[in-house]
C-alpha positions in Angstrom: 6.3 23.1 -22.1 3.5 22.4 -20.1 4.5 21.0 -16.5 2.9 17.4 -15.5 0.3 17.9 -13.3 1.8 16.1 -10.7 -1.0 16.5 -7.9 -3.4 15.4 -10.0 -1.6 11.9 -11.0 -1.2 11.3 -7.3 -4.8 11.6 -6.5 -5.6 8.7 -9.4 -2.7 7.1 -8.4 -3.8 6.7 -4.7 -7.6 5.7 -6.7 -6.3 3.1 -8.6 -4.5 2.0 -5.2 -7.9 2.1 -2.8 -9.6 0.3 -5.9 -6.9 -2.5 -6.0 -6.9 -2.6 -1.7 -11.0 -3.2 -2.1 -10.7 -6.0 -3.5 -8.2 -8.2 -1.9 -8.3 -11.1 0.1 -7.0 -11.5 4.1 -4.8 -13.8 2.3 -3.2 -11.2 -0.3 -3.3 -8.6 3.1 -1.2 -10.7 4.6 1.5 -12.4 2.2 4.8 -10.8 1.6 5.4 -7.6 -0.9 8.7 -6.6 -2.8 9.7 -4.4 0.0 11.9 -6.7 2.7 10.3 -7.6 5.9 6.8 -5.8 4.7 3.6 -7.3 4.2 1.0 -5.9 1.4 -0.4 -4.3 4.1 2.2 -2.7 5.6 3.3 -1.2 2.2 -0.3 0.0 1.8 -0.5 1.6 5.0 3.3 3.3 4.7 1.9 4.8 1.2 -0.5 7.3 3.4 1.5 6.8 7.1 2.8 10.7 6.9 -0.7 12.5 5.9 -1.9 12.7 8.8 1.2 13.7 10.7 1.0 17.8 11.4 4.5 19.3 10.6 5.5 19.4 14.4 4.3 15.0 14.1 6.5 15.1 10.9 9.3 16.5 12.5 9.3 14.1 15.7 8.8 11.0 13.4 12.0 11.8 11.9 14.0 12.6 14.9 12.6 9.5 16.2 13.8 7.9 13.4 17.5 9.5 13.9 17.0 11.0 10.7 17.4 7.3 8.7 14.7 7.3 6.0 14.3 3.4 6.9 13.5 3.5 10.3 11.9 6.6 10.1 9.2 5.1 8.1 8.6 2.0 10.5 8.0 5.0 13.4 5.4 6.1 10.9 4.1 3.0 10.3 3.9 2.2 13.8 1.0 4.4 15.1 -1.2 1.6 12.9 0.2 -1.3 13.9 -3.6 -2.2 15.3 -5.5 -1.3 12.3 -8.0 -3.9 10.5 -8.4 -4.2 7.2 -11.4 -2.7 7.1 -9.6 0.0 8.9 -6.6 0.4 6.1 -9.2 0.6 3.4 -11.1 3.4 5.1 -7.4 5.3 5.8 -6.6 4.9 2.4 -10.6 6.3 1.5 -9.7 9.2 3.5 -6.6 9.9 2.3 -7.2 10.3 -1.3 -6.3 14.1 -1.6 -2.2 13.7 -0.5 -1.8 16.1 2.8 1.5 17.1 4.6 4.9 15.5 3.5 3.9 13.8 0.3 3.2 16.8 -1.0 6.1 17.8 -1.6 7.4 18.9 -5.0 4.0 19.5 -6.3 2.8 16.0 -5.1 6.2 14.5 -6.8 6.8 12.3 -3.4 3.0 11.0 -3.2 3.2 10.1 -7.2 6.6 8.3 -7.2 6.2 6.9 -3.7 2.4 5.5 -4.3 3.5 4.6 -8.2 6.3 2.4 -6.8 4.4 1.3 -3.3 1.6 0.1 -6.0 3.9 -2.0 -7.7 5.5 -3.5 -5.0 2.1 -5.4 -4.2 1.1 -5.8 -7.4 4.3 -7.3 -9.1 4.4 -9.7 -5.2 1.1 -10.8 -6.0 1.3 -11.7 -9.5 -1.6 -8.8 -10.3 -0.1 -6.6 -13.5 -2.1 -3.4 -14.6 -0.9 -0.9 -17.4 0.0 2.5 -15.9 -1.0 5.6 -18.0 2.7 6.6 -19.9 2.5 10.3 -19.0 2.5 9.4 -15.5 5.0 6.4 -15.7 7.3 9.2 -18.0 6.8 11.6 -14.5 7.9 8.9 -12.0 10.8 7.8 -13.7 11.7 11.8 -13.8 11.2 12.4 -10.3 12.5 9.1 -9.3 16.0 9.5 -10.7 17.0 12.9 -8.3 14.6 11.5 -5.5 17.1 11.7 -2.4 15.4 8.6 -0.7 15.7 6.0 -3.8 18.7 4.6 -5.0 17.9 5.2 -8.7 20.0 8.1 -8.9 22.7 5.6 -8.1 21.9 2.7 -10.2 21.6 3.9 -13.1 24.7 6.2 -13.1 27.1 5.7 -16.2 24.2 4.1 -18.1 21.2 4.8 -21.1 18.0 4.0 -19.9 15.3 3.3 -22.5 11.9 2.7 -22.4 10.4 0.3 -25.1 6.7 1.4 -24.6 7.3 5.1 -24.6 8.9 7.8 -25.7 11.3 8.0 -22.6 15.4 7.7 -22.6 18.0 9.4 -20.3 21.6 9.1 -19.6 24.6 7.9 -21.6 26.6 4.5 -21.7 25.5 1.0 -22.2 21.6 0.6 -22.6 19.2 -0.9 -20.1 16.3 -1.4 -22.4 12.9 -2.7 -21.3 9.1 -1.7 -20.5 9.3 1.7 -18.8 7.6 0.4 -15.4 10.6 -2.4 -15.3 13.0 0.3 -15.8 11.4 2.5 -13.1 11.2 -0.4 -10.3 14.7 -1.7 -11.2 16.5 1.4 -10.5 14.6 2.0 -7.8 16.4 -1.4 -6.1 13.4 -4.1 -7.0 15.4 -7.3 -8.4 12.1 -8.8 -9.6 12.1 -5.9 -12.5 15.3 -7.1 -13.4 13.6 -10.1 -16.1 12.1 -8.1 -17.7 15.6 -5.8 -19.2 17.8 -6.2 -21.7 20.5 -4.6 -23.5 24.4 -4.6 -22.5 24.2 -2.2 -19.4 21.7 -4.7 -17.7 24.3 -6.8 -16.2 26.2 -3.7 -14.3 22.6 -2.6 -13.3 22.2 -5.9 -11.4 25.2 -5.6 -9.6 24.2 -2.6 -8.3 20.9 -3.5 -7.5 21.6 -6.6 -6.1 23.5 -4.4 -3.4 20.6 -1.8 -2.9 18.0 -4.3 -2.5 
């Protein structure tokens, strides 16, 4: 079986985010996202906030963040705290091809982080989109093993079944729904739980409530 080209998908995802960015109003930029304490502009910046760091800069960022993912992300984001909206759009435009840390796992980090955070913006602004099925399947697969996401623990002992893709995983009580909602829910976004069903949903809801 041919492995999916995660880097190509990551580039396509970044182009989709850039297209959205160019359409947003100032009020939308400053609106809350699905990420606690982060506005839409913070999430968009975070997606590319590691790209311009050298290897030494990346190590320094992790050390300043105490090796705690949330704090490390805040340190990386802080570099762009004074960036204007125009400057942010320009940043997204010049980082269309991932560099540095996001290129890890053949681009899996950039693809998964970018897809989930793009949805953190779109869901918060009620701007739905259709994500290509092959991309969703690849991101779902990667997210279930990503060490910085709660997906692996949230879906433990459950069977996830996508209703719009030929995709399923796990054993146990089923959680059923659109692939995008499955991705966002197991990644810790309570907003997506309303789109899901199945006898395993109460278990997932409890877990996501703890990890959110």
